[in-house]
N, C-alpha and C positions, 0 to 999 in steps of 0.2 A: 794461882798454879788448879783451878780446875778449870780453864778453859787452857791451858797451854796444854792440859794429860788430849784435854779435846783436840784441840789443834794438831797436837805432835800423827795421835792417830790416823788423823783425818791425812796431813803431811805423808804418811808411813803410805797409803791406801793410792795414793799419787792424784792431781790437782784434774784430772781428764778428760771428767762430767765435767759439766758446763751448771751440778748441783753443791753441785763437791765444793768447784771454785765458788760461790757463792756461797755458801757452809764457810769455805776456809775466811775471807775476809769479815766473813760475820762476827766468826771469833778474833779474831787480828784482831776489831772495833774494840768487841770484849776487852781486849789483854789489854788495848791502850788503855782502853777509859779504866780501869782497875787501877790500873800499874802506874796514870797521873796519879789517882786519889791519896793509893797508898804511900805515894813521894810529896804530897802534901803535908802526906800527917805526923812520918816521920826524922822526919826534919835533921837528914841527913849535911842537911848546907850544901847542895846538892841545887841551884837553881832554888828560884822565890818559889810563895806559894801560889804568884800570880804567874808566874812560869806556868808553873804546873798543873792548873785550874786549866788551865788554854791551851798546855797538849792536851788532856784527855777530853775538849771536847773534840780534837779531832780522834778521838773516837768512838765520844759519848752518840755523835753526830755521824758519822761513818753505819755503826747498829743500824739507825734503820731501815735503811738506802740498799742495805747490803738482804738485811731478813724476811725487807719486802723485795727482792732479788729470787729471793735461796726458794720462799714457800711460795713463789709461779711460779718460777721451774718445779719444784713437787707438784702443784698441782697442775701442773704442763697448763697454763693461764698466763694467753699473752697479757703481758702488761709493758710494753715495748716504751712510749713513746710514754711514760709516765716513768720508769726507769728511766733513761733517759732527761727526764727534765729534773728528779733526785738528785743525779751526779749535778746535775749544773747548778746546780741548789746545793749540794755538796759545798764544790769550790768555790760559788759563792761568801755562801757562809763559813769557806775558812779566809779567805778575803778580812773580810771585814775582825774575826775573832784576833787576825794577826794586826791587824790593824788599834786595835783592843774595844773592840762598840761589842761586844758578846758578853764580855766580866774585866770593867774600870779595876776593882780590886780584891780584892782575897787576901786574908789571917787566917792563920792561928790562936787559938784566945783560947787558952785551959784547956785543951785537944781540944774545943770546936772548932766548925770549919765556919768562917762569914765570908756573904759575898758580897759586891755592890756588883748590880747586874745593869749592863750599856743595852738601849733602845736592837743590836742585835738580839736579843734575845726575843724577840715577842718573832722573826722571822726563823727561829730555832724551833721553837712552840709552835706555833702555824705547821711546823715538813716536819713535825715532831707528832702530831694529832692527826693527819692527813695519813701518814705512811703509814700508823700502826692502827692508826682507824682502818678505813682503807679495808690491810689487809686484817686485820680482825674480821670485815665484814666478810672476806672475798672467803674466814676460812670457814668461816658457821655456816654459809648460802655450801661449799663447798660438805659441809661436814652433815646436813639437810639432807642433801642430795645424792648421797652417796647409799649401798645398802649394802657394800665389804664393812666388818665389823674390825680386819684389819685397816684396814687401810683409817675410820674411823675412829679409829685408836691416836697414830699418828697424827691427826688432825687435834684432835683432841690436847696433846702435847702440845705441840705447836700453839696452837689460844693457848690454854697457860703458860705456853712461854708467853707468851706477845703481853697477854693479863699485867701477871709479876710482870715486863719490864715497864713496860709502860706507870701501873702502879707506883715504883721505882724513882722516880723519875719524876716522878708527881710531885714527892716528894720536898723535889729540890725547890721547888714554888714554892713551900708555906714553912714552917718554924722550924719544923724535922731537917729542913738542909740543912743544921749546926753538926749534924751528927748523917753517919753513910751508911742511911737506912737506903741505900738504889747498890749498895757494893751489895750489900748484905741480901737484897732480892733478887736481882746478877748472879750469886753463887746460886743464892734458888733452881734458877732458871739451869741450868749450867748442871744441875746436879737430875733436875727436868729432862734435862737433852740428853744426856746420857744415857738416864733408866731406857727413853726410852729410841734412842738406838741398840743397846741394846739388847730388851725384851721383844720389839716390837720392832724393828730391824727399820727407821724411821732411815734413816744411811747402809747406802751397801761397803757395813766396813767391820772384819771381825773383831 
């Protein structure tokens, strides 16, 4: 719901600018990620837990690539080759996700989620850490180089969002994976992005 509100705010302004296009893809990825998680836990007898877990990967893997593209458009820093590589990796990951090499089994027991991962999880982990890590580095570098307090504030909030999203995702390979901790972190990220948009004019959204 948090990300839907943001998505419709961006949609109302239009996707003419490249910055808005990447940001819209980022929001859409987060909506798919969160909706997949929601459907796993509500038990509406629409698809299996395993189906919605694999559906969730569509969003959770789109997020780092879209956020990477948005932030570098915002920073006016070209990482075109790495962005194209990210798109290729995303397509490969979705292909192996469809074949069942990412999540091999998933079920909810007593309100807790249990996953059995396949070998594809290593490719996902490396891709995630690389793109989110590089993005964090570039944001930190831009923050240190800039003297404009408004611009530095915008970068600061983006950096915190990157940190929170990464921290939430890491819980999925720990004992905390049985809880929807990543979604809680994503909700915090949505609130921070909203604040940065409306308080520090992160995007041209009224």
